[in-house]
N, C-alpha and C positions, 0 to 999 in steps of 0.2 A: 635874291638869286637862289638858284637851285642848290640843294644840299647833296645831290647825287654826284657820283664820280664823273669827272669830265668826259670820260669815254662812253658814258651811258647814252644809247641812242634815243632820240626823241623826234616826233613829228612836229614840225613847226610851220608847215605850209600845206595848203590844200586848195585846189581849184577845179572847177567844172565848167564846161562850155557846151551849149547846144545850139545848133544852127538848123532852123526849119526853112523849108523851101518857100513857104508863104510868108515868112517874116520880112518886115521892112529892112532893107539893107542886106538882104541875102547875098553872100559872096561866093557861093559854090566852092568852098574850101576843099582842098585835097586832104587825104588822110594825114599826111605829114603836117600840113598847115593847121588843120583843126587840132591835132595833138599838141602842136607848139602853142596854140592859143590857150589851152588849159594849163600848160606848163608855165606860161607867162603869168597867169593868175596865181598859180601856186608859189612862184618865186616872189611875186609882189606880196602875197600874204605872209611869206616867211621873212620879209624885210631884207631880202638878199639883193641889194642894189648893185653889188659887185659880183653877180653870179658867175661872170666869165672867169673870175679868179678863185671863187669859193667852191663851186660845184666841181668835184673831182671824179664823180661817177654818174653816169646816166643809164637807166634801165627802161626798156620799153616792152610792152606786150606786142604780140604779133597781130597784124590786121587780118581780117577774114580772108582776103585774097592771097595772103602769104601762108595760109594755114593748111592748104592741101595742094598737092602737085597737079591736080586736074583743073584747078580754077584758072580763069583767064584774067588778064589785066587790060581792060578795054582802053584805059587812058595812060598806060604805063605805070611804073612804080619805082620806088627807091630800091636800089640794091643794098642799101645799108640804112635801114629805117632810123635807128637811134642817132646815127651821125647826121642824117638829114634833119631831124628835129633839132639837133644841136646847132646846125648851120642856120636854121631859121631863128634860133635864139641868140646867136652870136657868141656861143660858148664852145670850148674845145676841151672837155674833160679828159683826164688820162685814161679812164676806163669806160667802155661802152658795152652794154649787154643787150642782146636781142633775144628775148625769151622764146621758149617753145610754145606749143599750142595748149590751150586749156583755160577754162573759166576760173580755175583755182590759181592761175598765175599771179594776179595782183597781190593776193595775200602772201604767196610764196616769195614774191619779190620784196615785199616789206620785211618779211622775216630775214631774207638774205641780206638786205641792206642793213638791218639792225646788227646782224652778226658781223658784217664787214666793219661797221663802225666800232663795235665793241672790241674787235681784235686789232684795230688800227689800220686796216686795209683802206678804209675810206674815212672821210670826215664830213662830207656833205654829199648826199645822194638825191638825185632827181629821178622819180619814177613816173612814167606817163604812158598813156594809151588812148587810142581813139579810132573811130570809124567814120567813113563818109559814104556808106552804101546807099543811103537815100539820094545823095547828090549824084552818085554814079548812075543809079537807075534813071534819075531825072534827066541827066545829060544824054544818056543813050536814047531815051525816048524822044528827046528834042533833036536828035541827030547832030549834037554838038561835037566839035573837034577841040579837045584840050589835051595838053601834054603834062602829065604828072610825073614823068620819069625823072629820076635823079641818079647820077652815077658818081659815087665817091670811093676813092681808094684810100680809106682810112681804117685803122685797126678796129675790129669789133669782135666780140665773142658771140657768134651766131650759133644758137642752140638748135636751130633747124625746126622744120615742121614735122616733128615726130608724132606719128599716128599709130599707136599700138594698143588701141582700146577695142578693136573689133576683129573678127575672124573671117576667114575665107567662106566658111559655111554660112555665116550670118549674111554676108553679101550675096552669096549664091541664092539664098532663100528670100531675098527682097528687103532685108534690113539695111537700108542704104542712107537713112537720114535721121537726124535727132528726133523729129516727131514720131517716127516709126519705132525707134528704139525705146523711147520713153513711154509711148503707148503700149508697147510690149510689156514693159516693166509694170506700168500702171494696172493693166488688166490682170497680170499675174498676181499682183497684190490684192486686187479685188476678189479674184477667184479664191485665193487662199483664205481670205477673210469671210467667204461665204455670203457676200452681199450682192444684191441685184444691181443691174446696170443703172437703173433709175436712182437708187439710193446713193450710188457712188457719184453720179453726176451732181446730185444735190450737195454732197460733201465737198466736191471739188469747187463748185460755185461758191459755197459758204466760205471755203478756205481763201479763195482769191478775191472775193468782193472787197474785203478791207484793203487789199493791195491796190486795187483800182481806185479806191477812195483816196488813199495817200497820194497816188500819182496825179489825181485830178487837182490836188492842191499844191503840186510841186511845179514851180515855174520853169524848171529845167527839163521837164518831161519832153519826150521826143515829139509828141503831138498834144495839142490842147483838146482834151476830151473830158467829158463828164464822168462821174463815177457810174459804174454799172452795178445793177443788182445781181445777186447770185443767179437768178433765173436767166437774166440777159446774157450772162457769160456762157452758159451751157446750152442754150437753145439755138439750134441751127437756123440759119436764115440767109437771105441774100447778102447781108452785110456781116455774116458770121458763119462762113461756110465750114463744112467738115474738112479737117486736115488729115488726121489719122486717128482711128478709134483709140480712146474715147474722146479725142480732143476736137473742139471747135477752134476757130481762129483766135478767139479771145482768151484761150487758155494756153497759147503758144508764145514763146519769146518773140519779141518784135526786133528783128535784126536790121531792118531797113531804116537806119537812123543815121544822123550826123551828130555824134556826141564824143566828148573827150573829157578826161579827168587826169589829175596829176597830184603828186605828193612830194614834199621835201622832208627828208629825214637827215638829221645832223647829230653830231656829238653834242652832249650837254654843254661842254666847254665852249663850243662855238655859239650855242644858243645864249650863253651868258654874255659873250662878247657882243652879240647882236642886240642884247637887251630884251630878249623875248620874255614876256610876262609869264609867271608860273601857270596861270589859268589858260594860257594859249598853247601850252606844251602837252602833247599826247604821248603817253608811254605805252609800249607793248608789254602787257602784264603776263600773258601766256599765249602759247601757240602750239599747234600740232598739225600734222598732215598724215594722210593715209590713202591707200589705193586699193583697187579691186581688180579681179580678173575680168576678162570679157563677159558680157551679159549672159550668153548661152552656157558658159561654164560655171556659173554660180549655182550653189546647191539649191537656193531658193531665188528664182528670177525676180521676185517681187521685193527682195530685201538687199540692201547694201550696207552692211554693218560698219564699213569703214567710216561713214559719216558720224555715227554715234561714238565710235572709239576716238576719233579726232576731237569731237566736241567735248567729251568727258576729259580727255587728256589736257586740252587747252584750259578748261576750267580748273582742273587740278593744279596745273602749273601757275595759274593766276591766283591760286589759293582762295577761290570763291566758289559759290554754288550758282546754279541757274537762277535762284531766287534773288541773287545779288546783282543781276544784270538789269539795267534800266532800259537799254536800247538793243534791239536785235536787227540784223539783216541777214535773212536766209536766202541763199541763191534760189531763184524761183523761175527757172526757164520753163518748167512744167509743174503741175501740182505735186507729182510724186517726189520731186526734188525737195520740196518743203516737208511733206508728210513723213518721208523717210527719216528726215533729220529730227523733226520735233518729237516724233514718237520716241526716239531714243532718250530724250530728255524729259519725257512725260509732260511735255508742254502742250497745253490745249490750243487748238486752232484759233480760238477766239480769246486768247490771252489778252487782257486789257492793255498790256504794254505794246502790243502790235508786233508783227513779225518782219516788218521792213521799214527802213528809214527813207527809201527813195520812192517806192511804189512798185518795185519789181520789174522783171524783164518784159512781161507782156504789155505793161502799161506805162511805166517810166521809159523803158527802152532797154534793149539788150545789145549793146555795141560789141559784138564778137567776144573776144577773150577779155575785154576790158570792163565788163559790167561792174565787177566788184571793186574796181578803182573808184567808181562813183559811190558805191556803198561806203568805202573807206573815207572818201572825201566828205561825204555827208555826215558820217559818224564823227569826224573831227569837229564839224560845226555843232552837232548835237551835244557833244561832251564839253565843248567850250562854254556852251550856254548853260550847262548844268555841271559845274565843277564838282569833282568828288564822286560822280556817278561812273558806271562802267558800261561799255558797249561791246557787243559781240558781233563779229562779221564772219559769216560762214560762206566759203566760196567752193563751187563745184565745177569739175571739169569732165569732159567726155560724157559717158552715159552712166552717171553716178559712179564714175570710174576713179576720180581723184578728188579728194576733199581736203581743204585747208582752212583752218580756223584761227582767228586772232581775237584776244580780249584786250580792250584798251581803256585808258582812263587818264584824267589829268593828274591823278595821284602819282607821285614819283614812285618808281619801282626799279630795282636793279635788273640788269639784263640777264636773262637766262637763255644761253645759247640753244638753238633749235636742236632737238634730239628726238627723232621719231622712232628710234630703234624698238622700243617696247611695243608701240602700236604696230609697227611692221611685223614684229614677231607674232603678235596675235593674229594678224591677217594671214601670215604665212602658214598658220596652223589650219587654215580652212582648206578642205580637200576639194579640188575642182571636179566637176561632173564630166564624165566622158560622153562626147557626142558622136553618134554613129553616122558618118557621112553617107553611108549607103543603106540607111535604115529600111527595113521591110518588115511589115507585120501590123499589129494593132496596138493602140495605146490611147490614153486619155489626154485631152488638151489641158495643159497647165498655164499656157501663156499664148496670147495672140494679139494681132493688131491688123487693121485694114487701112490701106492707102487709098485716098480719094482724089479724084481729079478736081478741076476748078469749078465744076458744076455739082460738086458733092456726090458724084457717082463713084461707086467702088471700083478700084482697079486691080488690086492684089491683096490677098489675105495671107498672112504668115502666121504659123503656129509653132509651138513647141510642146513636147510631151515626153512621156517615158514609155518605151516598148514593154509590153506585158511580159514577153518571154525572156528578156535580158536585163531590164531595168535601165538600159542605156537611154540617154536623151536623144530625141530626134528633132530636126527642124524640117519644115515642109511649107510649101506655099501653093496657092492656086490663083489663077488670073481669069481674064475674060474668056479664055479658051474653054473654061468649064463654068458657064454662067449659073448652072444649077447649084453647084457647091458654093460658089461665091455668094449667091443670094442667100443660101441657107445660113452662112456664117454671119452675114450682115443683118438678116431679118430677125434673128433670135440669138439669145445668149449662147455662144458656143463653149463657154467655160465648162470643163469637166466632161464634155461629150466624147464618145469613142470614135476614133477614126482609123482608117487603114492608110498606111503610108508605104510608098515605094520610090525607088530612085527615078528621077526625071531627067530632062535634058541638062539642067544646071544643078538644081538641088533636089530636095525631096518633093513629091507630089502627094496630096492627101484627098480622101473622100470621107464624108461623114457616114458613120454606120448607125449610130443612135444618138 
């Protein structure tokens, strides 16, 4: 039996579930039902036959449709997602937590669960999340009529769909979706590095090709696909259309999936009572989290130092180095999410250990706020298969806005309560850039992206730069009303080019000077 203190938290259960529309036995499960399916697998893995009496806390991520006030619910929804999952499982825990928005949420929930257990607030916690966006799209296309609504009047800590990672100026100038924001950051990073568009495409393809290869061998991937070469990932075509510069469809997170994952975290004393084998127990050795200001306010749009700070702090708390990690999973919604993180660790893109255990969001699947729940569940399996090794899961939220990291192992370790004060202090020392909402004058482009339609034709180009006369940052955009400027931005590299900018109807408008 374990020699750790009885209140030491430990992961003893993990489960993942994927439902594909073309699978035999396809059930068209709702978001609640598919999440409950993974939770059942995790409870069974934990050996919790009496889950109804042993699970005292449930925590769930927020589904995509609950993550923004403008989204619709074509088939209805639960007004209390955690309690709906509990009802499907036949359990009634004392505490239910409905998390806020962000891909960093799964790691943060594990950290919170461990803290609750270590302080005696909980003894057994179920953490789960899932999406059924693929089924939702399929049913709408079929003209089906289903009712996924559930109304429960039971206590829940609803943390709300808090979206505080973007500004009015960004929206006014066309930055309205993740591909556009990440493309903006990616291009800023390339411009600052002084690299050509073609060279950067090759680097992104080389970075993500190993992810696609891992997904091709993962039976839980959202779709059965072959591995893609680096060139196939970045070359536009009828089956790989342009989404937002510099991204093709195969470089973008796949959110149209039916996937769920769950974890069971308990006190070591309960693990002893259940007879959980030492090699089946996963301990959180170190963790950290950090956040950024909105993209346009960052001193360098192409950099998000919060990821590096969180990674370094988590390793420090785990009392190990990057070289001591056997398995990694870096959040991979877009290439820059990976490159920004690994650069801080001096980790090579082709590190032989690999950078993902699932296959990543574009290839394994990106179920909304819950992707890293799959990374954590898969990490549990990897570490159990290699007792004594360490795994690192890095989860990202927003637009490189929030980063949470956990280091795990079967090796027992005392619990170190989460404290990100030092990292928060370091980020607080960063001075935000001032954006001039009525910018007028000339300046050089430091960041840009282009939104494309479904035929890979450019719709809107958005840029950022610094005004020559004041040094203030400006945002500006141009659409089909100015085809000459739009074509000039898309036909050649606009990085570093001089523009004139002036107030427009919504945001700024620009024209190329040289």
